[in-house]
N, C-alpha and C positions, 0 to 999 in steps of 0.2 A: 511648369507642372512638376518636374522631377525635384526641383528645389523645395517645393511645398511638401512633397512626400518625404524627402530626407529630413526636413525640419520637424515634421510631425513624428517621424520615427525617433529622432533625437529627443524630442520632448517626452514621448512615452518611455523611452529608455531611462531618461534622467528621473522621471517621476517614479518609476519602478525602483531604481536604485535608492532614491531619497526616502521612500517609504519602507524599504527593507522588505519587499514583498516575499512572502514565504508560501511554500506549497507543502502539502503533506505527502509523505512517502507511504504508499500502500503495499503491504506484504500479504500475499495470499498463502493460505494453508489449506491443502486439500487432503482429505483422508476419510477414514471410515467413522464418521460422527454418529451414524446409526448402524444397526445391523449386528451381526454376530460378534464382531470384534470392535465394538464401539468404545470399549475401555481403552484400547490403543489410541483411537482417535481423540479421546478425552485427554490423554497424556500429551498428545501432540499439541492440542489446543492450549492446555495449561502451560506447557513449556514456552510456546510462542507468546502467549499473553504475558508471562513473567519476563521474558527477554525484552519485549517491547516496553513494558513498564519500566524496567531498569534503564534501558537506553534513553527513553523519553525523560526520565528523572535526571539523567546526567546531561541533558541539553539536546538530546536527539542526534541526528546526523547532519552535520554542518548547519546546525540551528533549526533544522526541520523536524517536526514530530512525525512519528511513525503510527500508522493505523493498521488494523488487522482485518482481513476479510477471510471468513471461514467458508469452505466449500465441502459439501458432503458427497463422497462418491460411494459410500456403503461397501467399499471393497468389491465392487461389481465392475468388471472390465468395460462393459458398454457404457455404464454411467461415468466411469473415470474419463473416458474419451470426451463425453459431453462436458464434464466439469473442466477438463483441460482446454477445450475450445472456448468455454466461457471466460476463463482466466486470460 
């Protein structure tokens, strides 16, 4: 039984290496996307989007592409805790 499990694991590992399986790297940005200081949040979003665009255009990180997840905390402490827990 153990031999079958080890052979199965070796097959999966070799198939993964042979196909060059890639995963995406997700970066989270949390900030005031709405509310009184939404302009600051928009700057955060724009900067993160441009950085990710540049990195992905250069081949990503170790061949993996980066994706961006935006979270809005409206600069409200209670909402920021909720957003932090989501991330």
